[in-house]
FIDOMAR-921281 format. One record per residue (C-alpha): residue number from 1; residue in one letter; x, y, z. Coordinates in steps of 0.25 Angstrom, whole numbers, padded with zeros to 4 digits. Each point is the difference from the previous one (the first is absolute). Layout:
# residues N
[NUM; "A"; [X; Y; Z]]
...
***
This chain:
# residues 355
[1; "M"; [0012; -0140; -0089]]
[2; "R"; [0006; -0006; 0013]]
[3; "R"; [-0008; -0005; 0012]]
[4; "F"; [0004; -0004; 0014]]
[5; "N"; [-0011; -0007; 0008]]
[6; "G"; [-0010; 0004; -0009]]
[7; "V"; [0004; 0015; 0000]]
[8; "R"; [-0001; 0007; -0013]]
[9; "V"; [0012; 0009; -0001]]
[10; "T"; [-0001; 0008; -0013]]
[11; "A"; [0004; 0014; 0002]]
[12; "L"; [-0010; 0011; -0004]]
[13; "A"; [0005; 0010; -0011]]
[14; "A"; [-0003; 0014; 0005]]
[15; "V"; [-0002; 0006; -0014]]
[16; "V"; [0000; -0007; -0014]]
[17; "L"; [0002; 0009; -0012]]
[18; "G"; [-0009; -0002; -0011]]
[19; "A"; [-0011; -0007; 0008]]
[20; "C"; [-0014; 0000; -0006]]
[21; "L"; [-0012; 0005; 0008]]
[22; "T"; [-0013; -0007; -0004]]
[23; "T"; [-0012; 0007; 0004]]
[24; "A"; [-0013; -0008; 0000]]
[25; "P"; [-0013; 0006; -0005]]
[26; "A"; [-0007; 0008; 0010]]
[27; "A"; [-0011; -0010; 0001]]
[28; "Q"; [0009; -0011; 0003]]
[29; "A"; [0010; 0007; 0009]]
[30; "H"; [-0011; 0005; 0009]]
[31; "D"; [-0011; -0010; 0000]]
[32; "H"; [-0006; 0006; 0013]]
[33; "K"; [0000; 0014; 0006]]
[34; "P"; [0013; 0002; 0008]]
[35; "P"; [0000; 0003; 0014]]
[36; "P"; [0001; 0015; 0004]]
[37; "G"; [0014; 0005; 0001]]
[38; "T"; [0005; -0010; -0011]]
[39; "L"; [0011; 0004; -0008]]
[40; "G"; [0003; -0006; -0013]]
[41; "I"; [0008; -0002; -0013]]
[42; "E"; [-0001; 0014; -0004]]
[43; "N"; [0012; 0002; 0010]]
[44; "C"; [0009; -0009; -0008]]
[45; "T"; [0010; 0000; -0011]]
[46; "A"; [0005; -0013; -0007]]
[47; "T"; [0011; -0002; 0011]]
[48; "A"; [-0005; 0008; 0012]]
[49; "C"; [-0012; 0004; 0009]]
[50; "H"; [-0001; 0012; 0009]]
[51; "F"; [-0012; 0002; 0010]]
[52; "D"; [-0001; 0013; 0008]]
[53; "V"; [-0004; -0006; 0013]]
[54; "P"; [0003; 0003; 0015]]
[55; "P"; [0008; -0010; 0009]]
[56; "G"; [-0008; -0012; 0003]]
[57; "D"; [-0002; -0014; -0005]]
[58; "Y"; [-0006; -0002; -0014]]
[59; "D"; [-0006; -0012; -0007]]
[60; "V"; [0005; -0002; -0014]]
[61; "T"; [-0008; -0009; -0010]]
[62; "V"; [0007; -0002; -0014]]
[63; "R"; [-0005; -0007; -0012]]
[64; "L"; [0012; -0005; -0008]]
[65; "G"; [0001; -0004; -0015]]
[66; "G"; [-0001; 0004; -0014]]
[67; "D"; [-0001; -0005; -0014]]
[68; "T"; [0013; -0007; 0001]]
[69; "A"; [0006; -0009; 0011]]
[70; "S"; [0004; 0008; 0011]]
[71; "S"; [0008; -0001; 0013]]
[72; "T"; [-0002; 0012; 0010]]
[73; "G"; [0006; 0003; 0014]]
[74; "I"; [-0003; 0013; 0008]]
[75; "S"; [0009; 0007; 0010]]
[76; "G"; [-0002; 0013; 0007]]
[77; "E"; [0004; 0011; 0009]]
[78; "T"; [0015; -0002; 0004]]
[79; "R"; [0003; -0013; -0008]]
[80; "R"; [-0010; -0008; 0007]]
[81; "S"; [-0004; -0013; -0007]]
[82; "L"; [-0016; 0000; 0000]]
[83; "L"; [-0004; -0011; -0010]]
[84; "P"; [0009; -0011; -0006]]
[85; "E"; [0000; -0002; -0015]]
[86; "T"; [-0013; -0005; -0004]]
[87; "A"; [-0002; -0006; -0014]]
[88; "A"; [-0012; 0001; -0009]]
[89; "A"; [-0003; -0007; -0013]]
[90; "A"; [-0003; 0008; -0012]]
[91; "G"; [-0014; 0007; 0001]]
[92; "Q"; [-0001; -0005; 0015]]
[93; "R"; [-0002; 0009; 0011]]
[94; "V"; [0005; -0003; 0014]]
[95; "T"; [-0005; 0007; 0013]]
[96; "R"; [0009; 0002; 0012]]
[97; "A"; [-0001; 0008; 0013]]
[98; "F"; [0009; 0005; 0011]]
[99; "T"; [0001; 0010; 0011]]
[100; "V"; [0011; 0011; 0000]]
[101; "N"; [0004; 0009; 0012]]
[102; "V"; [0003; 0015; -0004]]
[103; "R"; [0008; 0008; 0010]]
[104; "T"; [0009; 0011; 0001]]
[105; "P"; [0012; -0002; -0001]]
[106; "E"; [-0004; -0011; -0010]]
[107; "G"; [0013; -0008; 0002]]
[108; "E"; [0009; 0000; 0012]]
[109; "P"; [-0007; 0008; 0012]]
[110; "T"; [0014; 0007; 0002]]
[111; "G"; [0001; 0003; -0015]]
[112; "P"; [-0006; 0011; -0010]]
[113; "D"; [-0015; 0001; -0001]]
[114; "G"; [0000; -0005; -0014]]
[115; "T"; [-0012; 0003; -0010]]
[116; "P"; [-0013; 0003; 0006]]
[117; "G"; [-0012; -0009; -0003]]
[118; "L"; [0001; -0014; -0006]]
[119; "D"; [0010; -0004; -0011]]
[120; "L"; [-0001; -0013; -0007]]
[121; "A"; [0010; -0005; -0011]]
[122; "I"; [-0006; -0010; -0010]]
[123; "G"; [0011; -0010; -0004]]
[124; "G"; [0003; -0014; -0003]]
[125; "S"; [0005; -0007; -0013]]
[126; "A"; [-0012; 0003; -0008]]
[127; "P"; [-0009; 0010; 0008]]
[128; "A"; [-0014; 0003; -0003]]
[129; "L"; [-0010; 0008; 0009]]
[130; "A"; [-0014; -0001; -0004]]
[131; "D"; [-0007; 0007; 0011]]
[132; "I"; [0003; 0005; 0015]]
[133; "R"; [-0008; 0004; 0012]]
[134; "V"; [0005; 0007; 0012]]
[135; "T"; [-0009; 0001; 0012]]
[136; "P"; [0003; 0003; 0015]]
[137; "A"; [0002; -0013; 0008]]
[138; "A"; [-0011; -0004; 0010]]
[139; "R"; [0002; 0004; 0014]]
[140; "H"; [0002; -0015; 0004]]
[141; "T"; [0011; -0002; -0010]]
[142; "R"; [0012; -0007; 0008]]
[143; "Q"; [0013; 0008; 0001]]
[144; "L"; [0013; -0007; 0001]]
[145; "F"; [0011; 0009; 0005]]
[146; "L"; [0015; -0003; -0002]]
[147; "V"; [0010; 0005; 0011]]
[148; "G"; [0014; -0003; -0005]]
[149; "D"; [0013; 0004; -0006]]
[150; "S"; [0006; 0001; -0014]]
[151; "T"; [-0002; -0015; -0003]]
[152; "V"; [-0015; 0003; 0001]]
[153; "C"; [-0003; 0014; -0004]]
[154; "D"; [-0005; 0006; -0013]]
[155; "Q"; [0014; 0003; -0006]]
[156; "P"; [-0001; 0013; -0009]]
[157; "A"; [0010; -0005; -0011]]
[158; "A"; [0004; -0013; -0007]]
[159; "P"; [0006; -0010; 0001]]
[160; "Y"; [-0003; 0001; 0015]]
[161; "T"; [-0013; -0006; 0004]]
[162; "G"; [-0006; -0004; 0014]]
[163; "W"; [-0008; -0012; 0002]]
[164; "G"; [-0012; 0009; 0005]]
[165; "Q"; [0001; 0007; -0014]]
[166; "Q"; [-0004; -0013; -0006]]
[167; "L"; [-0010; -0005; 0010]]
[168; "P"; [-0012; 0007; -0006]]
[169; "Q"; [0000; -0008; -0013]]
[170; "F"; [-0003; -0012; 0009]]
[171; "L"; [-0013; 0006; 0006]]
[172; "R"; [-0014; 0002; -0006]]
[173; "K"; [-0010; 0011; 0002]]
[174; "G"; [-0003; 0002; 0015]]
[175; "V"; [0014; 0001; 0006]]
[176; "A"; [0008; 0012; -0001]]
[177; "V"; [0015; 0000; 0002]]
[178; "A"; [0005; 0012; 0008]]
[179; "N"; [0015; -0001; -0001]]
[180; "Y"; [0006; 0009; 0011]]
[181; "A"; [0014; -0007; -0001]]
[182; "A"; [0012; 0010; -0001]]
[183; "S"; [0014; -0002; -0004]]
[184; "G"; [0010; 0000; 0011]]
[185; "E"; [-0009; -0001; 0012]]
[186; "S"; [0002; -0008; 0012]]
[187; "T"; [-0010; -0003; 0012]]
[188; "V"; [0006; 0012; 0007]]
[189; "T"; [-0002; 0010; -0012]]
[190; "Y"; [-0013; -0005; -0004]]
[191; "L"; [-0006; 0003; 0014]]
[192; "Q"; [0007; 0013; 0000]]
[193; "K"; [-0003; 0007; -0013]]
[194; "P"; [-0014; 0007; -0002]]
[195; "Q"; [-0001; -0005; -0014]]
[196; "L"; [0000; -0014; 0004]]
[197; "W"; [-0007; -0006; 0012]]
[198; "S"; [-0007; 0012; 0005]]
[199; "T"; [-0006; 0001; -0014]]
[200; "V"; [-0003; -0015; -0002]]
[201; "Q"; [-0006; -0003; 0014]]
[202; "P"; [-0012; 0010; -0002]]
[203; "L"; [-0004; -0006; -0013]]
[204; "I"; [-0001; -0014; 0005]]
[205; "R"; [-0015; -0005; 0001]]
[206; "P"; [-0006; -0012; 0007]]
[207; "G"; [0004; -0012; -0007]]
[208; "D"; [0011; 0006; -0009]]
[209; "L"; [0013; -0008; -0001]]
[210; "V"; [0013; 0006; 0003]]
[211; "L"; [0012; -0008; -0005]]
[212; "I"; [0013; 0004; 0008]]
[213; "Q"; [0014; -0003; -0006]]
[214; "L"; [0011; 0008; 0007]]
[215; "A"; [0014; -0005; 0003]]
[216; "H"; [0010; 0003; -0011]]
[217; "N"; [0003; 0014; 0005]]
[218; "D"; [0000; -0004; 0015]]
[219; "K"; [0015; -0001; -0001]]
[220; "T"; [0002; 0007; 0014]]
[221; "T"; [-0013; -0004; 0007]]
[222; "D"; [0002; -0008; 0012]]
[223; "E"; [-0009; -0012; 0002]]
[224; "V"; [-0008; 0006; 0011]]
[225; "T"; [-0003; 0012; -0008]]
[226; "Y"; [-0003; -0008; -0012]]
[227; "R"; [-0009; -0009; 0007]]
[228; "T"; [-0007; 0012; 0007]]
[229; "N"; [-0002; 0008; -0013]]
[230; "L"; [-0006; -0012; -0007]]
[231; "E"; [-0010; -0002; 0012]]
[232; "T"; [-0003; 0015; -0001]]
[233; "L"; [-0004; -0001; -0015]]
[234; "V"; [-0008; -0013; 0003]]
[235; "A"; [-0008; 0007; 0012]]
[236; "G"; [-0002; 0013; -0009]]
[237; "V"; [-0006; -0008; -0011]]
[238; "R"; [-0009; -0007; 0010]]
[239; "E"; [-0004; 0013; 0007]]
[240; "K"; [-0007; 0004; -0014]]
[241; "G"; [-0007; -0014; -0001]]
[242; "G"; [0010; -0004; -0011]]
[243; "R"; [0007; -0014; -0001]]
[244; "P"; [0015; 0000; 0000]]
[245; "V"; [0008; -0010; -0007]]
[246; "L"; [0015; -0001; 0002]]
[247; "V"; [0009; -0003; -0012]]
[248; "T"; [0014; -0004; 0002]]
[249; "P"; [0010; 0006; -0010]]
[250; "I"; [0004; -0005; -0014]]
[251; "V"; [0014; -0006; 0000]]
[252; "R"; [0012; 0006; -0006]]
[253; "R"; [0006; -0008; -0011]]
[254; "W"; [0014; -0004; 0005]]
[255; "F"; [0004; -0014; -0002]]
[256; "D"; [0011; -0008; 0008]]
[257; "A"; [0010; -0008; -0007]]
[258; "D"; [-0009; -0013; 0002]]
[259; "G"; [-0011; 0007; -0008]]
[260; "T"; [-0009; 0003; 0012]]
[261; "L"; [-0004; 0014; 0005]]
[262; "N"; [0007; 0006; 0011]]
[263; "N"; [-0013; 0005; 0005]]
[264; "D"; [-0004; -0005; 0014]]
[265; "I"; [-0003; 0015; 0003]]
[266; "A"; [-0004; 0003; -0014]]
[267; "L"; [0014; 0006; -0002]]
[268; "L"; [-0004; 0013; 0008]]
[269; "V"; [0012; 0008; 0005]]
[270; "N"; [-0002; 0002; 0015]]
[271; "G"; [0013; 0001; 0008]]
[272; "L"; [-0009; -0003; 0012]]
[273; "G"; [-0002; -0014; -0005]]
[274; "V"; [-0016; 0001; 0000]]
[275; "N"; [-0007; -0011; -0008]]
[276; "H"; [-0011; 0009; -0006]]
[277; "P"; [-0008; -0012; -0006]]
[278; "E"; [0000; -0008; 0013]]
[279; "V"; [-0004; 0013; 0008]]
[280; "I"; [-0012; 0002; -0010]]
[281; "R"; [-0004; -0015; 0002]]
[282; "S"; [0001; 0001; 0015]]
[283; "V"; [-0009; 0013; 0000]]
[284; "A"; [-0010; -0006; -0009]]
[285; "A"; [-0001; -0012; 0009]]
[286; "A"; [-0001; 0008; 0013]]
[287; "E"; [-0010; 0010; -0006]]
[288; "D"; [-0008; -0011; -0007]]
[289; "V"; [0002; 0008; -0014]]
[290; "P"; [0000; -0007; -0013]]
[291; "L"; [0014; -0002; -0006]]
[292; "I"; [0005; -0001; -0014]]
[293; "D"; [0014; -0006; 0000]]
[294; "L"; [0005; 0007; -0012]]
[295; "T"; [0014; -0003; 0004]]
[296; "A"; [-0002; -0015; 0000]]
[297; "K"; [-0008; 0001; -0013]]
[298; "T"; [0010; 0008; -0008]]
[299; "K"; [0012; -0008; 0006]]
[300; "A"; [-0006; -0013; -0005]]
[301; "L"; [-0003; 0006; -0014]]
[302; "V"; [0014; 0007; -0002]]
[303; "E"; [0007; -0013; 0005]]
[304; "S"; [-0008; -0008; -0010]]
[305; "L"; [0004; 0009; -0011]]
[306; "G"; [0014; 0000; 0003]]
[307; "V"; [0011; 0010; -0002]]
[308; "E"; [-0003; 0003; -0014]]
[309; "G"; [-0015; -0002; -0001]]
[310; "S"; [-0003; 0009; 0012]]
[311; "K"; [0007; 0012; -0006]]
[312; "A"; [-0012; 0004; -0008]]
[313; "L"; [-0008; 0002; 0013]]
[314; "Y"; [0009; 0011; 0004]]
[315; "L"; [0007; 0012; -0007]]
[316; "Y"; [0013; -0008; 0000]]
[317; "N"; [0001; 0001; -0016]]
[318; "E"; [-0003; 0014; 0000]]
[319; "K"; [0006; 0006; 0013]]
[320; "K"; [0008; -0012; 0007]]
[321; "D"; [-0011; 0002; 0010]]
[322; "N"; [-0004; -0012; 0008]]
[323; "T"; [-0010; 0007; 0009]]
[324; "H"; [-0010; 0007; -0009]]
[325; "T"; [-0009; -0008; -0009]]
[326; "S"; [-0002; 0002; -0015]]
[327; "A"; [-0015; 0001; -0006]]
[328; "Y"; [0001; -0015; -0002]]
[329; "G"; [0005; -0003; 0014]]
[330; "A"; [-0010; 0009; 0007]]
[331; "T"; [-0011; -0006; -0008]]
[332; "V"; [0004; -0014; 0005]]
[333; "Y"; [0001; 0005; 0014]]
[334; "A"; [-0013; 0007; -0001]]
[335; "G"; [-0006; -0014; -0004]]
[336; "L"; [0006; -0006; 0012]]
[337; "V"; [-0007; 0010; 0009]]
[338; "R"; [-0013; -0002; -0008]]
[339; "D"; [0001; -0015; 0003]]
[340; "A"; [0002; 0002; 0015]]
[341; "L"; [-0012; 0010; 0001]]
[342; "L"; [-0008; -0011; -0007]]
[343; "A"; [0005; -0012; 0008]]
[344; "Q"; [-0002; 0008; 0013]]
[345; "H"; [-0014; 0004; -0004]]
[346; "L"; [0004; 0015; 0002]]
[347; "V"; [-0007; 0004; -0013]]
[348; "P"; [-0013; -0005; -0006]]
[349; "R"; [0004; -0010; -0011]]
[350; "G"; [-0010; 0007; -0010]]
[351; "T"; [0009; 0013; 0001]]
[352; "V"; [0013; -0007; -0004]]
[353; "R"; [0005; -0004; -0014]]
[354; "V"; [0006; -0014; -0001]]
[355; "G"; [0007; -0007; -0011]]
***
């Protein structure tokens, strides 16, 4: 297991063949009458659960463990990591809870609808699910929207993984990640397509966070237009009572001969010479918007790991791809976002998993 700044980076296995499902006796599994509308373990097999529920946010409470030592992680919907691997000693039961966003389409908003309802995969190195309860989340549940590109989105197929896909595992019950990032989108197209901004903005409720990371695909966007588009997104979030957060893009992994990243502009290809991270920083300052400088954070990490060590963060080994992250890299970068949310007091500490 590897860590960076305290971030746990173990990837969740989607399905583990031959896993055992240990069902606790009824008196132990249901110590009190469940709330109305609760769905339980009768909807599960040894490796998966399906709950026939409409779109919305749902609280999931699980009891993990069995007769032998176990280690269980949970993913769901379009390959979202919802709960990191959690160990339980032989005979021990461990309770964990998280909130999951169910939507259509379930992955990228410009992609296929996916499977209706809520689907969970029970994985880990030695999975054991003793009990599970799924209930509609309270209306005061905080929503955390993600507006971004392929480096953020819920990628449909391995090995590609967006950092937004890994972010839910760092959050506890009470915060639902609604990932509306989509591959190939720029600030221009995100504002234009009806499946994107026109769909996201009406869903924003007062107090909801909206993290905006759009830059990699603004290859032909001039600086004035790019700045105006960011300002439009910020104003649109505030119009609904939400809280915008601007995020600079993750770096591309291209090293100069001296071992440093040639990433003053995050290695974005823009023939007009637009420095996207600097424009984002400028808009954040001018509009008094919180900033997560993911460009600076990922630059520092990639350079510290060096040419060889940083390959695992990206899909270099699999695809010679220095832009998109592996599941490991996406988990590390999601941890950096988690750390920034905590440091800037953007989410309550009690809703965040640390360590």
